[in-house]
TINU-283257 format. One record per residue: residue in one letter; residue number from 0; x, y negated, z negated of N, C-alpha, C, O in turn. Coordinates in Angstrom, 2 decimals, always signed. Each point is the difference from the previous one (the first is absolute). Layout:
// TINU-283257
[rec 'A',NUM,[X,Y,Z],[X,Y,Z],[X,Y,Z],[X,Y,Z]];
...
***
This chain:
// TINU-283257
[rec 'M',0,[+80.87,-128.84,-89.32],[-0.53,+0.79,-1.09],[-1.52,-0.10,-0.05],[-0.65,+0.74,-0.74]];
[rec 'N',1,[+0.08,-1.64,+1.51],[-1.44,-0.13,-0.02],[-0.66,+0.64,+1.22],[-1.20,-0.19,+0.22]];
[rec 'Q',2,[+1.95,+0.94,+0.57],[-0.56,+0.74,+1.12],[+0.22,+1.48,-0.26],[+1.14,+0.46,-0.08]];
[rec 'E',3,[-2.21,+0.25,-0.06],[+0.04,+1.38,-0.46],[+0.95,+0.90,+0.79],[+0.69,+0.83,-0.59]];
[rec 'N',4,[-0.65,-0.99,+1.90],[+0.81,+0.89,+0.84],[+1.39,-0.56,+0.31],[+0.70,+0.52,+0.87]];
[rec 'Y',5,[-0.31,-1.56,-1.55],[+1.29,-0.66,+0.25],[+0.75,-0.09,-1.32],[+0.08,-1.06,-0.61]];
[rec 'D',6,[+0.47,+2.16,+0.18],[+0.62,+0.09,-1.31],[+1.51,+0.17,+0.13],[+0.48,+1.08,+0.35]];
[rec 'L',7,[+0.24,-2.13,-0.64],[+1.46,+0.04,+0.07],[+0.64,+0.11,-1.38],[+1.22,-0.08,-0.14]];
[rec 'K',8,[-2.05,+0.26,-0.89],[+0.53,+0.05,-1.37],[+1.14,+1.01,-0.18],[+0.95,-0.30,-0.72]];
[rec 'P',9,[-1.01,+1.48,+1.34],[+1.11,+0.95,-0.21],[+1.36,-0.52,+0.49],[+1.03,+0.47,-0.46]];
[rec 'L',10,[-1.03,-1.42,+1.36],[+1.25,-0.54,+0.53],[+0.59,-1.12,-0.86],[+1.19,-0.29,+0.09]];
[rec 'L',11,[-2.00,-0.33,-0.92],[+0.43,-1.18,-0.73],[+1.18,+0.24,-0.94],[+0.88,-0.85,-0.08]];
[rec 'P',12,[-0.81,+1.97,-0.63],[+1.16,+0.21,-0.88],[+1.33,+0.06,+0.75],[+1.06,-0.13,-0.62]];
[rec 'G',13,[-1.10,+0.32,+1.92],[+1.22,+0.06,+0.80],[+0.56,-1.36,+0.37],[+1.09,-0.08,+0.56]];
[rec 'I',14,[-1.81,-0.98,-0.85],[+0.49,-1.34,+0.30],[+1.13,-0.33,-0.97],[-0.18,+0.05,-1.21]];
[rec 'K',15,[+1.34,-0.37,+1.74],[+1.20,-0.20,-0.82],[+0.46,-1.45,-0.09],[+0.99,-0.29,-0.66]];
[rec 'V',16,[-1.68,-0.61,+1.31],[+0.40,-1.41,-0.03],[-0.91,-0.77,-0.95],[-1.14,+0.41,-0.23]];
[rec 'P',17,[+1.62,-1.53,-0.31],[-0.87,-0.83,-0.83],[-1.24,-0.40,+0.79],[+0.09,-0.38,+1.17]];
[rec 'T',18,[-1.23,+0.48,-1.81],[-1.27,-0.22,+0.69],[-0.87,-0.96,-0.80],[-0.20,+0.18,-1.20]];
[rec 'L',19,[-0.30,-1.20,+1.87],[-0.92,-0.96,-0.61],[-1.41,+0.33,+0.47],[-0.27,+0.05,+1.20]];
[rec 'I',20,[-0.61,+0.16,-2.15],[-1.41,+0.29,+0.29],[-0.80,-1.20,-0.48],[+0.08,-0.38,-1.16]];
[rec 'T',21,[-0.84,-0.22,+2.06],[-0.82,-1.15,-0.37],[-1.46,+0.32,+0.26],[-0.35,+0.72,+0.94]];
[rec 'V',22,[-0.49,-1.27,-1.80],[-1.44,+0.22,+0.15],[-0.74,-1.17,-0.63],[+0.44,-0.59,-0.98]];
[rec 'G',23,[-1.57,+0.25,+1.57],[-0.87,-1.01,-0.59],[-0.95,+0.63,-1.00],[-0.53,+1.09,+0.23]];
[rec 'R',24,[+0.33,-1.76,-1.34],[-0.88,+0.51,-1.06],[-1.40,+0.31,+0.54],[-0.65,+0.93,-0.48]];
[rec 'H',25,[+0.19,-1.68,+1.46],[-1.37,+0.13,+0.50],[-0.06,+0.69,+1.37],[-0.95,-0.20,+0.76]];
[rec 'D',26,[+1.96,+1.00,-0.45],[+0.07,+0.71,+1.28],[-0.95,+1.19,-0.03],[+0.20,+0.94,-0.77]];
[rec 'W',27,[-1.23,-0.98,+1.58],[-0.97,+1.10,+0.05],[+0.36,+1.01,+1.08],[-0.59,+1.07,+0.07]];
[rec 'I',28,[+1.56,-1.40,+0.78],[+0.42,+0.92,+1.06],[+1.03,+0.98,-0.56],[-0.14,+1.22,+0.16]];
[rec 'T',29,[+1.16,-1.74,-0.80],[+1.00,+0.82,-0.68],[+0.06,-0.49,-1.44],[+0.75,-0.92,-0.31]];
[rec 'P',30,[-1.52,+1.52,-0.56],[-0.13,-0.52,-1.36],[+1.29,+0.16,-0.82],[+0.90,+0.76,+0.35]];
[rec 'V',31,[-0.86,-1.49,-1.44],[+1.16,+0.05,-0.90],[+0.31,+1.44,-0.40],[+1.17,+0.37,-0.08]];
[rec 'S',32,[-2.18,+0.41,-0.18],[+0.23,+1.39,-0.43],[+0.80,+0.79,+1.05],[+0.83,+0.83,-0.37]];
[rec 'A',33,[-1.06,-1.09,+1.64],[+0.77,+0.68,+1.06],[+1.46,-0.46,-0.03],[+0.91,+0.81,+0.17]];
[rec 'S',34,[-0.71,-2.10,-0.37],[+1.37,-0.51,-0.07],[+0.73,+0.52,-1.23],[+1.20,+0.24,+0.05]];
[rec 'E',35,[-1.91,-0.07,-1.14],[+0.60,+0.57,-1.21],[+0.44,+1.45,+0.25],[+1.05,+0.42,-0.50]];
[rec 'K',36,[-1.84,+0.33,+1.25],[+0.39,+1.37,+0.34],[+1.24,+0.02,+0.88],[+0.91,+0.80,-0.20]];
[rec 'I',37,[-0.88,-1.69,+1.18],[+1.17,-0.10,+0.88],[+1.24,-0.34,-0.83],[+1.05,+0.61,+0.16]];
[rec 'H',38,[-1.19,-1.58,-1.02],[+1.11,-0.43,-0.86],[+0.51,+1.16,-0.86],[+1.21,+0.16,-0.16]];
[rec 'A',39,[-2.11,+0.61,-0.38],[+0.40,+1.14,-0.84],[+0.76,+1.06,+0.78],[+0.81,+0.74,-0.57]];
[rec 'L',40,[-1.05,-0.66,+1.86],[+0.62,+1.05,+0.82],[+1.31,-0.42,+0.66],[+0.77,+0.86,+0.44]];
[rec 'I',41,[-0.50,-2.15,-0.36],[+1.23,-0.47,+0.65],[+1.02,-0.37,-1.07],[-0.20,-0.96,-0.75]];
[rec 'P',42,[+1.28,+1.71,+0.68],[+1.05,-0.36,-0.96],[+0.56,-1.38,+0.33],[+0.06,-0.39,+1.17]];
[rec 'N',43,[+0.33,-0.34,-2.19],[+0.63,-1.31,+0.20],[-0.93,-0.99,+0.70],[+0.46,-0.85,+0.76]];
[rec 'S',44,[-1.76,+0.96,-1.02],[-0.94,-0.95,+0.59],[-0.45,-1.02,-1.04],[+0.06,+0.24,-1.21]];
[rec 'E',45,[-0.50,-1.37,+1.72],[-0.57,-1.05,-0.84],[-1.41,-0.26,+0.51],[-0.24,-0.03,+1.21]];
[rec 'L',46,[-0.68,-0.17,-2.13],[-1.38,-0.33,+0.35],[-0.30,-1.40,-0.49],[+0.21,-0.32,-1.17]];
[rec 'V',47,[-0.70,-0.52,+2.07],[-0.41,-1.35,-0.35],[-1.46,-0.16,+0.39],[-0.38,+0.22,+1.16]];
[rec 'I',48,[-0.43,-0.60,-2.13],[-1.43,-0.23,+0.23],[-0.24,-1.50,+0.05],[+0.34,-0.72,-0.93]];
[rec 'F',49,[-0.92,+0.26,+2.02],[-0.33,-1.41,+0.17],[-1.43,-0.21,-0.47],[-0.96,+0.46,+0.61]];
[rec 'E',50,[+0.84,-1.17,-1.72],[-1.27,-0.11,-0.72],[-1.08,-0.77,+0.74],[-1.18,+0.20,-0.27]];
[rec 'K',51,[+1.55,-1.08,+1.19],[-0.98,-0.84,+0.69],[-0.24,+0.42,+1.44],[-0.52,-0.78,+0.80]];
[rec 'S',52,[+0.91,+2.00,-0.45],[-0.06,+0.43,+1.40],[-0.86,+1.23,+0.19],[-0.27,+0.77,-0.91]];
[rec 'G',53,[-0.16,-0.64,+2.17],[-0.65,+1.21,+0.45],[+1.01,+0.83,+0.79],[+1.05,+0.36,-0.53]];
[rec 'H',54,[-1.36,-0.08,+1.80],[+0.84,+0.87,+0.81],[+1.22,-0.71,+0.62],[+0.85,+0.65,+0.59]];
[rec 'A',55,[-0.77,-1.97,-0.73],[+1.08,-0.72,+0.68],[+0.71,-0.98,-0.93],[-0.07,-1.21,+0.22]];
[rec 'P',56,[+0.75,+1.70,-1.24],[+0.70,-0.93,-0.89],[+1.07,-0.82,+0.73],[+0.34,-1.10,-0.44]];
[rec 'Q',57,[+0.18,+1.62,+1.54],[+0.99,-0.75,+0.77],[-0.60,-1.27,+0.59],[+0.74,-0.92,+0.36]];
[rec 'V',58,[-2.06,+0.86,-0.25],[-0.70,-1.19,+0.48],[-0.66,-0.73,-1.17],[+0.11,-1.22,-0.13]];
[rec 'E',59,[-0.80,+1.97,-0.71],[-0.80,-0.58,-1.08],[+0.84,-0.62,-1.11],[-0.43,-0.96,-0.65]];
[rec 'E',60,[+1.61,+1.49,+0.41],[+0.93,-0.55,-0.99],[+1.39,-0.09,+0.63],[+0.98,+0.48,-0.55]];
[rec 'A',61,[-0.94,-1.11,+1.72],[+1.22,+0.00,+0.81],[+1.26,-0.45,-0.75],[+1.00,+0.71,+0.05]];
[rec 'P',62,[-1.00,-1.85,-0.74],[+1.24,-0.41,-0.68],[+0.47,+1.03,-1.04],[+1.19,+0.31,-0.08]];
[rec 'K',63,[-2.11,+0.20,-0.71],[+0.37,+0.99,-1.02],[+0.47,+1.29,+0.66],[+0.96,+0.62,-0.46]];
[rec 'F',64,[-1.63,-0.21,+1.53],[+0.39,+1.21,+0.72],[+1.41,-0.14,+0.56],[+0.84,+0.89,-0.15]];
[rec 'Q',65,[-0.58,-2.02,+0.80],[+1.32,-0.23,+0.59],[+1.09,+0.01,-1.07],[+1.07,+0.57,+0.22]];
[rec 'Q',66,[-1.33,-1.20,-1.37],[+0.98,-0.01,-1.08],[+0.23,+1.41,-0.54],[+1.12,+0.37,-0.32]];
[rec 'T',67,[-2.20,+0.39,+0.21],[+0.09,+1.38,-0.48],[+0.89,+0.83,+0.92],[+0.84,+0.77,-0.47]];
[rec 'V',68,[-1.03,-0.91,+1.77],[+0.81,+0.74,+0.97],[+1.46,-0.45,-0.06],[+0.91,+0.83,+0.01]];
[rec 'R',69,[-0.68,-2.14,-0.07],[+1.38,-0.51,-0.10],[+0.70,+0.55,-1.24],[+1.14,+0.46,+0.07]];
[rec 'D',70,[-1.84,-0.51,-1.21],[+0.59,+0.49,-1.25],[+0.31,+1.50,+0.08],[+1.06,+0.45,-0.44]];
[rec 'F',71,[-1.98,+0.30,+1.01],[+0.21,+1.44,+0.16],[+1.22,+0.28,+0.88],[+0.83,+0.84,-0.34]];
[rec 'L',72,[-0.73,-1.54,+1.45],[+1.13,+0.21,+0.91],[+1.32,-0.37,-0.66],[+1.00,+0.69,+0.19]];
[rec 'R',73,[-0.99,-1.77,-0.96],[+1.23,-0.37,-0.71],[+0.43,+1.11,-0.96],[+1.17,+0.36,-0.06]];
[rec 'R',74,[-2.13,+0.17,-0.69],[+0.32,+1.07,-0.95],[+0.49,+1.25,+0.74],[+0.96,+0.64,-0.43]];
[rec 'A',75,[-1.62,-0.30,+1.52],[+0.37,+1.20,+0.76],[+1.40,-0.14,+0.58],[+0.79,+0.94,-0.03]];
[rec 'V',76,[-0.48,-2.11,+0.56],[+1.33,-0.23,+0.57],[+1.06,+0.04,-1.10],[+1.07,+0.58,+0.18]];
[rec 'A',77,[-1.37,-1.18,-1.32],[+0.96,-0.02,-1.11],[+0.29,+1.42,-0.49],[+1.14,+0.32,-0.34]];
[rec 'K',78,[-2.15,+0.53,+0.31],[+0.19,+1.38,-0.45],[+0.85,+0.80,+0.99],[+0.73,+0.91,-0.39]];
[rec 'S',79,[-0.84,-1.25,+1.66],[+0.72,+0.77,+1.02],[+1.44,-0.46,+0.19],[+0.80,+0.67,+0.66]];
[rec 'A',80,[-0.47,-1.82,-1.23],[+1.36,-0.55,+0.18],[+1.02,+0.70,-0.87],[+1.18,-0.35,+0.04]];
***
């Protein structure tokens, strides 16, 4: 969403699976506002903002990121059962 000629937004509403969107509060490459737009366009999506991270919350807040992904996957599997 931050590259002018690379716009996939029209395709996002077609995503039919549970989707986890993660972003670091201090991400200057893909800012929170871009992730909020993505979240608004994908049905059944969850947005998690990592307050102490930039572009790599999976590294900068690894334990919290890993727990967030595990929790999301548990919920998604439970819904599909």
